[in-house]
N, C-alpha and C positions, 0 to 999 in steps of 0.2 A: 345212605344218599349217593346218588349216581356219582361216579368219578369226576365227570364233566361240571356237574353242578357246584360240587365241592371246590373244583379247581377255580371256577367262575366267582364264588365267594371269596375265596382267598386272594384272588387278583384284586378285587376291589379294596382289601385291606392292604395288599402291597402298595397300591398306588397312593393310599394315605400314608405309608411309611417313606415311599420315594419323595412324596411332597414334606415330609417333616425334614429330611435331608437338606432340601433347598431354603430353608429358614434356619439351618444350623441346629436342629433338634436330632436325637437319637433317633433312627428310622425304625419306628415303631408305628402300626396302624391297626385299626380295629372298626368292627362294623357290629352292630346288632340288628339280627333278622328276626321277622315274627311273619308267620304264614308267607315266606318266601321273598318278603319285600324288607328292604333296608330301612330301619326307621332311626338309626342311628349311625353317627359317623366319627370316628376320633383317630387322631394322630397326636404323637408326644407333643406337648405344649409347656412343659415345665419352665424353660428358660424364657421364652416369649411371655408368658403369662405370669411369671414371677410366683409360680404356685407349684410347689413340689408334689401336689397330688394331681397334676394335671397330666398323667398318663393316658395314652392312647384308649385304654379300657375305660379308664373313669370318664373320660370326655364322651366317647361314644355310648356308655350307660347313661350320663347326664340327659345327652341329647333324645335318647329313647324314652327315659322315664318323662321328661318332659312331654314329647310327642303324645305318650300313653295318659299322661295325667297321673301316674301312678309311680310309687317308688317300687313297686314289684314288677319284675322283668319275667314273670312266669310264662311259659310257652314261647322263650325267645331264646335265640342262639347268639352267642358271641364268638366272633372269629378275630382272632389277634397274630399277628405275625411272630410274636415271642412269648414264650412260656410266661405267664403272668408271675408278678413279684407276690410278697405276702400281703401288701396293702390292695391290690387288684383282686387277689384271690379271695380276702376278705370281703371286698365290696361285692365279687361274683357271688358269693354265699348269701350275703343279707340281700341282694337283689333278686334273689331265687331263680337265676339264669338256668335255662333247662337244660342245655348242651353247650359244652365249651371245647370249640376246635381252635388249635394254635399250630405254628409252623416249626420255627427253631426252638430246640432246647436252650434253658439258659442255667448251667452248672452253677454259675456264683450267684444269680439272683433270682432265680425262679423258686417258686414255692408250691409248685404242682407235682412234678417230678423229682425236684431236687428240694435242698434246704427243709424246711418244715414239713414239705408234702400236706398243706394243710387241711386238704380233702380226706385225709386219711385220719384225721385226728377226732378221735371220740366227742370233741366237745363242738364240731363245727356245726353250725346251723342248717346247711344246707350242702349236698354233695350234687353237682351237676355230672352228666354223662361227659366223658373226656375223649377226645380224639387228637392226638400230638402225630406231630410230623408231615402236615399237610403243606406242600410248598416248601419244606424245610431248607433246601438247598438254596433257593432264592433270597429267603429270609437272611439265612445265615451269611449269604454273600453279600447282601445289602450292608448287615452289621459289620463285617470283616473290612470292606471298603470304607466304611466311614470312619471307623476307628485307626485303620492305617493312614488314612490323609489327615489324622489329628497328630500323629506321632513325628 
């Protein structure tokens, strides 16, 4: 994928992460893309929705699945500003996401390059192509600023 297109897609996810901050949520944003079109958008909503599963990735995948009328998101790409946690990585596998693009690493809560490294497990249902570090500096700065303001 051309660098300018990758930057454009991640900027859409970053916009959602910034919007999450405005409502007091941890700044994580995600989009689901199919054939170059965004079919699902999500920002973290666990606090506002009183739902511990309302992570940006889950929200975006739910919207995309509803749009397609199918629980399988094959031929879809997921763009997220932060390395997915174990719950989200499991949902990515179950949804059969083709490609995962993420920004910031999450050494404490991530499950792709850190922690359980879910997609490396022999029992995982599906392994997406993984591209890490896209706009990582911006995504990391959003998170650092958010948590610094709460201390």
